[in-house]
C-alpha positions as CSV (number, residue, x, y, z in Angstrom):
1,X,274.3,228.5,165.5
2,X,277.1,225.6,164.8
3,X,277.6,227.2,161.2
4,X,278.5,230.7,162.5
5,X,280.9,229.1,165.1
6,X,282.6,227.0,162.4
7,X,282.8,230.4,160.4
8,X,284.3,232.2,162.8
9,X,286.9,229.5,163.8
10,X,288.1,229.3,160.3
11,X,288.4,233.0,160.0
12,X,290.5,233.1,163.2
13,X,292.8,230.3,161.9
14,X,293.2,232.4,158.7
15,X,293.9,235.4,160.7
16,X,296.5,233.6,162.9
17,X,298.0,232.0,159.4
18,X,298.0,236.0,158.3
19,X,299.9,237.0,161.4
20,X,302.5,234.4,161.2
21,X,303.3,235.4,157.7
22,X,303.5,238.9,158.5
23,X,305.7,238.3,161.4
24,X,307.7,236.2,159.2
25,X,308.0,239.0,156.4
26,X,309.0,241.5,159.1
27,X,311.6,239.1,160.2
28,X,312.8,238.1,156.7
29,X,312.9,242.0,156.0
30,X,314.8,242.8,159.3
31,X,317.5,239.9,158.4
32,X,318.4,241.2,155.0
33,X,318.4,244.8,155.9
34,X,320.7,243.8,159.1
35,X,322.7,241.9,156.7
36,X,323.1,244.5,154.2
37,X,323.5,247.5,156.7
38,X,325.7,245.7,159.0
39,X,329.2,246.9,157.6
40,X,327.7,250.2,157.6
41,X,326.5,250.3,160.6
42,X,329.3,248.8,162.4
43,X,331.8,251.3,160.5
44,X,329.8,254.2,161.7
45,X,329.3,253.1,165.4
46,X,326.6,255.3,165.6
47,X,323.3,253.9,166.9
48,X,320.9,256.5,165.3
49,X,320.7,254.6,162.0
50,X,320.0,251.4,163.4
51,X,317.2,252.9,165.2
52,X,315.4,254.3,161.9
53,X,316.4,251.0,160.1
54,X,314.5,249.3,163.3
55,X,311.5,252.0,163.5
56,X,310.2,251.3,159.9
57,X,310.1,247.5,160.7
58,X,308.1,248.4,164.0
59,X,305.8,250.5,162.0
60,X,304.9,247.7,159.7
61,X,304.0,245.3,162.5
62,X,301.9,248.0,164.4
63,X,299.9,248.8,161.1
64,X,299.8,245.0,160.6
65,X,298.1,244.5,164.2
66,X,296.0,247.5,163.8
67,X,294.4,246.2,160.7
68,X,294.0,242.7,162.2
69,X,292.4,244.3,165.6
70,X,290.0,246.0,163.1
71,X,289.3,242.7,161.3
72,X,288.8,241.0,164.9
73,X,286.3,243.5,166.2
74,X,284.3,243.5,162.9
75,X,284.4,239.6,163.2
76,X,283.2,239.9,166.9
77,X,280.5,242.5,165.6
78,X,279.4,240.0,163.1
79,X,279.3,237.3,165.4
80,X,277.2,239.6,167.9
81,X,274.9,239.9,165.0
82,X,274.7,236.6,163.8
83,X,273.6,235.3,167.4
84,X,271.1,238.2,167.8
85,X,269.7,236.8,164.4
86,X,269.6,233.4,165.6
87,X,267.8,234.4,168.6
88,X,264.9,236.2,166.4
89,X,264.7,233.1,164.3
90,X,264.3,230.7,167.2
91,X,261.7,233.1,168.4
92,X,259.9,232.9,165.1
93,X,260.1,229.3,164.8
94,X,258.4,229.1,168.4
95,X,255.7,231.4,167.3
96,X,255.1,229.4,164.1
97,X,255.2,225.8,166.0
98,X,252.3,227.6,168.3
99,X,250.5,228.8,165.5
100,X,250.6,225.7,163.8
101,X,249.3,223.4,166.9
102,X,246.5,226.0,167.5
103,X,245.5,225.3,163.9
104,X,245.6,221.6,164.1
105,X,243.8,222.1,167.3
106,X,240.8,224.0,165.7
107,X,241.1,221.7,162.4
108,X,240.4,218.6,165.1
109,X,237.4,220.7,166.9
110,X,235.9,221.2,163.4
111,X,236.5,217.6,162.4
112,X,234.3,216.8,165.8
113,X,231.9,219.0,165.1
114,X,231.4,217.9,161.5
115,X,231.3,214.3,162.8
116,X,228.6,215.1,165.4
117,X,226.5,216.9,162.5
118,X,227.2,214.1,160.0
119,X,225.9,211.2,162.4
120,X,222.2,212.5,162.9
121,X,222.2,212.7,159.2
122,X,223.6,209.4,158.4
123,X,221.5,207.6,160.8
124,X,218.2,209.6,159.4
125,X,219.5,208.4,156.0
126,X,219.4,204.9,157.4
127,X,216.1,205.0,158.9
128,X,215.0,206.5,155.6
129,X,216.6,203.3,153.9
130,X,215.0,200.5,155.8
131,X,211.9,202.6,155.6
132,X,211.8,202.6,151.7
133,X,212.8,199.0,151.8
134,X,209.6,198.2,153.8
135,X,207.7,200.3,151.6
136,X,209.2,198.7,148.5
137,X,208.1,195.3,149.9
138,X,204.7,196.3,150.1
139,X,204.8,197.9,146.8
140,X,206.2,194.9,145.4
141,X,203.2,192.8,146.5
142,X,200.8,195.3,144.8
143,X,200.0,194.9,141.2
144,X,202.2,197.3,139.1
145,X,199.1,199.3,137.6
146,X,198.0,200.2,141.1
147,X,201.6,201.2,142.0
148,X,201.9,203.1,139.0
149,X,198.8,205.0,140.2
150,X,200.3,205.6,143.5
151,X,203.6,206.6,142.3
152,X,202.4,209.1,139.8
153,X,200.6,210.8,142.9
154,X,203.9,211.0,145.1
155,X,206.8,213.5,145.2
156,X,209.7,212.2,143.0
157,X,212.0,211.8,145.5
158,X,210.0,209.5,147.8
159,X,208.9,207.6,144.5
160,X,212.5,207.1,143.5
161,X,213.6,206.1,147.0
162,X,210.7,203.5,146.8
163,X,211.5,202.3,143.2
164,X,215.3,202.2,144.1
165,X,214.5,199.4,146.9
166,X,212.2,197.3,144.7
167,X,213.2,194.2,142.8
168,X,214.6,195.0,139.5
169,X,211.8,193.2,137.6
170,X,208.8,194.5,139.7
171,X,210.3,197.9,139.4
172,X,210.5,197.5,135.3
173,X,206.9,196.7,135.4
174,X,206.2,199.7,137.5
175,X,208.0,202.2,135.2
176,X,205.6,201.0,132.4
177,X,202.7,202.4,134.4
178,X,204.0,205.6,135.2
179,X,203.2,208.9,133.3
180,X,206.1,210.1,131.2
181,X,206.4,213.1,132.8
182,X,206.4,211.9,136.3
183,X,208.9,209.0,135.1
184,X,211.4,211.8,134.1
185,X,211.1,213.4,137.4
186,X,211.8,210.0,139.1
187,X,214.7,209.7,137.0
188,X,216.1,212.9,137.8
189,X,215.6,212.5,141.1
190,X,217.6,209.0,141.1
191,X,220.3,210.6,139.3
192,X,220.2,213.7,141.5
193,X,219.9,216.1,138.7
């Protein structure tokens, strides 16, 4: 809006300067024509030639003002168009802000739901870790050959959880007691493959 007002003000200043120049040109022409025609007009003593000399300068000023009025009306129309466009832009900006706020609110709701969904899983994972730690302590106290036989019969995921919680040296001893196929399955479970 400020840019439009500044642009219109600049145009008005330019228009005013053009008007001054036009008036100055009219005065200049009338002085030259009066100076040149003065001896003739005083000798004839007839007022009709003077009106014919004055009338073209009046026509020029009228034509100049008409074009300036036309230009002013064009500027006024353009100003109204700019104002209407500005109102439209402001309206669209408000709509965009409302949509943005709505999207942000929905994202927050989704994040809250994700956190609620993640919390039971995390707590279940924590409980699983404590269970695996307890089982690992029990299996560490058992001889490696018996632990290997038990882990060979378990599913790979459970066996991997127990081995991951065991002491490294005792887990290494247990690895030596596992069937090669079962060791591969447990390794894939640990690696998440």
